[in-house]
Backbone as JSON Lines, residues from 0, in Angstrom:
{"i":0,"aa":"M","n":[71.88,102.75,63.07],"ca":[71.1,102.68,61.75],"c":[70.7,104.03,61.39]}
{"i":1,"aa":"H","n":[70.48,104.26,60.1],"ca":[70.0,105.54,59.71],"c":[68.53,105.5,59.31]}
{"i":2,"aa":"G","n":[67.81,106.59,59.33],"ca":[66.34,106.49,59.18],"c":[65.89,105.62,58.05]}
{"i":3,"aa":"K","n":[66.47,105.71,56.93],"ca":[66.2,104.83,55.77],"c":[66.17,103.32,55.98]}
{"i":4,"aa":"D","n":[66.86,102.92,56.97],"ca":[67.13,101.51,57.24],"c":[65.97,100.97,58.21]}
{"i":5,"aa":"W","n":[65.33,101.89,58.86],"ca":[64.28,101.53,59.77],"c":[63.01,101.06,59.05]}
{"i":6,"aa":"D","n":[62.28,100.16,59.69],"ca":[60.95,99.72,59.24],"c":[60.04,100.93,59.35]}
{"i":7,"aa":"S","n":[60.08,101.59,60.39],"ca":[59.29,102.87,60.5],"c":[59.75,103.58,61.81]}
{"i":8,"aa":"P","n":[60.25,104.83,61.54],"ca":[60.68,105.61,62.61],"c":[59.49,105.7,63.72]}
{"i":9,"aa":"A","n":[58.21,105.82,63.27],"ca":[57.18,105.8,64.3],"c":[57.13,104.58,65.13]}
{"i":10,"aa":"E","n":[57.3,103.39,64.61],"ca":[57.36,102.17,65.26],"c":[58.5,102.15,66.28]}
{"i":11,"aa":"I","n":[59.58,102.55,65.92],"ca":[60.83,102.66,66.83],"c":[60.49,103.57,67.98]}
{"i":12,"aa":"C","n":[60.01,104.79,67.7],"ca":[59.66,105.71,68.6],"c":[58.59,105.09,69.66]}
{"i":13,"aa":"A","n":[57.62,104.39,69.08],"ca":[56.61,103.8,69.91],"c":[57.25,102.85,70.88]}
{"i":14,"aa":"V","n":[58.07,101.95,70.44],"ca":[58.62,100.94,71.44],"c":[59.43,101.58,72.42]}
{"i":15,"aa":"I","n":[60.28,102.68,71.98],"ca":[61.12,103.34,73.08],"c":[60.15,104.03,74.03]}
{"i":16,"aa":"G","n":[59.05,104.68,73.55],"ca":[58.07,105.29,74.47],"c":[57.51,104.23,75.41]}
{"i":17,"aa":"R","n":[57.13,103.09,74.85],"ca":[56.6,102.06,75.75],"c":[57.6,101.7,76.96]}
{"i":18,"aa":"A","n":[58.97,101.54,76.61],"ca":[59.92,101.17,77.56],"c":[60.15,102.32,78.56]}
{"i":19,"aa":"V","n":[60.05,103.61,78.09],"ca":[60.14,104.67,78.99],"c":[59.07,104.76,79.83]}
{"i":20,"aa":"S","n":[57.76,104.55,79.35],"ca":[56.53,104.64,80.15],"c":[56.58,103.56,81.22]}
{"i":21,"aa":"E","n":[57.13,102.31,80.98],"ca":[57.22,101.21,81.95],"c":[58.31,101.62,82.99]}
{"i":22,"aa":"L","n":[59.43,102.22,82.6],"ca":[60.27,102.65,83.58],"c":[59.75,103.68,84.47]}
{"i":23,"aa":"I","n":[58.87,104.62,84.01],"ca":[58.37,105.63,84.88],"c":[57.26,105.0,85.8]}
{"i":24,"aa":"R","n":[56.64,104.02,85.32],"ca":[55.53,103.37,86.1],"c":[56.2,102.58,87.2]}
{"i":25,"aa":"K","n":[57.34,102.05,86.94],"ca":[58.1,101.3,88.03],"c":[59.0,102.18,88.89]}
{"i":26,"aa":"E","n":[58.85,103.49,88.61],"ca":[59.67,104.49,89.37],"c":[61.2,104.19,89.21]}
{"i":27,"aa":"Q","n":[61.62,103.82,87.93],"ca":[63.02,103.57,87.6],"c":[63.77,104.69,87.1]}
{"i":28,"aa":"P","n":[65.03,104.93,87.22],"ca":[65.65,106.03,86.36],"c":[65.64,105.82,84.97]}
{"i":29,"aa":"L","n":[65.68,106.99,84.22],"ca":[65.38,106.94,82.75],"c":[66.75,107.03,81.96]}
{"i":30,"aa":"G","n":[67.78,106.46,82.52],"ca":[69.12,106.46,81.85],"c":[69.03,105.51,80.65]}
{"i":31,"aa":"K","n":[70.05,105.67,79.73],"ca":[70.09,104.85,78.46],"c":[70.11,103.48,78.8]}
{"i":32,"aa":"K","n":[70.99,103.04,79.85],"ca":[71.03,101.61,80.18],"c":[69.8,100.96,80.66]}
{"i":33,"aa":"N","n":[69.0,101.76,81.37],"ca":[67.67,101.2,81.81],"c":[66.86,101.08,80.73]}
{"i":34,"aa":"V","n":[66.8,102.06,79.71],"ca":[65.97,101.92,78.59],"c":[66.32,100.81,77.61]}
{"i":35,"aa":"L","n":[67.63,100.68,77.52],"ca":[68.05,99.38,76.81],"c":[67.56,98.15,77.45]}
{"i":36,"aa":"A","n":[67.72,98.06,78.72],"ca":[67.39,96.8,79.42],"c":[65.96,96.53,79.3]}
{"i":37,"aa":"M","n":[65.1,97.55,79.39],"ca":[63.67,97.5,79.33],"c":[63.32,97.05,77.91]}
{"i":38,"aa":"L","n":[63.93,97.63,76.74],"ca":[63.67,97.2,75.52],"c":[63.99,95.67,75.34]}
{"i":39,"aa":"Q","n":[65.1,95.38,75.74],"ca":[65.5,93.77,75.79],"c":[64.43,93.04,76.42]}
{"i":40,"aa":"Q","n":[63.93,93.37,77.59],"ca":[62.99,92.66,78.33],"c":[61.71,92.55,77.6]}
{"i":41,"aa":"Q","n":[61.18,93.67,77.01],"ca":[60.03,93.65,76.35],"c":[60.11,92.8,74.99]}
{"i":42,"aa":"S","n":[61.27,92.97,74.33],"ca":[61.47,92.22,73.16],"c":[61.36,90.63,73.47]}
{"i":43,"aa":"K","n":[61.83,90.19,74.63],"ca":[61.8,88.83,74.89],"c":[60.35,88.47,75.24]}
{"i":44,"aa":"L","n":[59.5,89.28,75.56],"ca":[58.08,88.88,75.91],"c":[57.15,88.75,74.63]}
{"i":45,"aa":"T","n":[57.63,89.33,73.52],"ca":[56.74,89.14,72.33],"c":[57.04,88.02,71.48]}
{"i":46,"aa":"S","n":[56.06,87.44,70.94],"ca":[56.35,86.3,69.89],"c":[56.22,86.86,68.41]}
{"i":47,"aa":"D","n":[55.81,88.13,68.39],"ca":[55.73,88.68,66.95],"c":[57.19,89.12,66.49]}
{"i":48,"aa":"E","n":[57.49,88.42,65.37],"ca":[58.92,88.63,64.86],"c":[58.99,89.95,64.33]}
{"i":49,"aa":"K","n":[57.94,90.66,63.63],"ca":[58.16,91.94,63.14],"c":[58.43,92.89,64.31]}
{"i":50,"aa":"L","n":[57.66,92.75,65.45],"ca":[57.9,93.66,66.71],"c":[59.29,93.38,67.19]}
{"i":51,"aa":"K","n":[59.69,92.21,67.25],"ca":[61.02,91.83,67.73],"c":[62.14,92.65,66.96]}
{"i":52,"aa":"A","n":[61.89,92.71,65.62],"ca":[62.83,93.52,64.67],"c":[62.75,94.95,65.01]}
{"i":53,"aa":"V","n":[61.53,95.46,65.34],"ca":[61.49,96.79,65.71],"c":[62.2,97.03,67.05]}
{"i":54,"aa":"Y","n":[62.15,96.1,67.97],"ca":[62.89,96.29,69.29],"c":[64.42,96.3,68.89]}
{"i":55,"aa":"L","n":[64.76,95.45,68.11],"ca":[66.16,95.47,67.67],"c":[66.69,96.71,67.16]}
{"i":56,"aa":"Q","n":[65.87,97.26,66.24],"ca":[66.28,98.59,65.62],"c":[66.37,99.65,66.57]}
{"i":57,"aa":"A","n":[65.35,99.59,67.51],"ca":[65.36,100.64,68.71],"c":[66.63,100.43,69.53]}
{"i":58,"aa":"L","n":[66.92,99.32,69.93],"ca":[68.17,99.08,70.53],"c":[69.48,99.57,69.91]}
{"i":59,"aa":"R","n":[69.56,99.32,68.52],"ca":[70.81,99.79,67.76],"c":[70.73,101.27,67.77]}
{"i":60,"aa":"H","n":[69.55,101.8,67.52],"ca":[69.56,103.33,67.45],"c":[70.08,103.91,68.75]}
{"i":61,"aa":"I","n":[69.65,103.4,69.83],"ca":[70.02,103.96,71.22],"c":[71.47,103.77,71.37]}
{"i":62,"aa":"L","n":[71.97,102.44,71.12],"ca":[73.43,102.16,71.23],"c":[74.29,103.07,70.29]}
{"i":63,"aa":"E","n":[73.78,103.43,69.11],"ca":[74.52,104.45,68.26],"c":[74.57,105.72,68.86]}
{"i":64,"aa":"S","n":[73.68,106.09,69.65],"ca":[73.63,107.46,70.22],"c":[74.78,107.57,71.33]}
{"i":65,"aa":"F","n":[75.3,106.27,71.75],"ca":[76.28,106.43,72.78],"c":[77.65,107.09,72.3]}
{"i":66,"aa":"H","n":[77.74,106.9,70.97],"ca":[78.98,107.48,70.29],"c":[79.06,108.85,70.01]}
């Protein structure tokens, strides 16, 4: 996704930051696959549909960076 398609780049950065912080707290490696897995896990834990959409956008953004 490109920036104009995002709800808010700041929201996407925030959920990625939360995922990274959680990985650091758990002393897990900070590779893309671990960040993706943590974003998926956190997305499943929220009932807020808007937040779920932000998690999905963050996942897509990271997946696009693999290319």
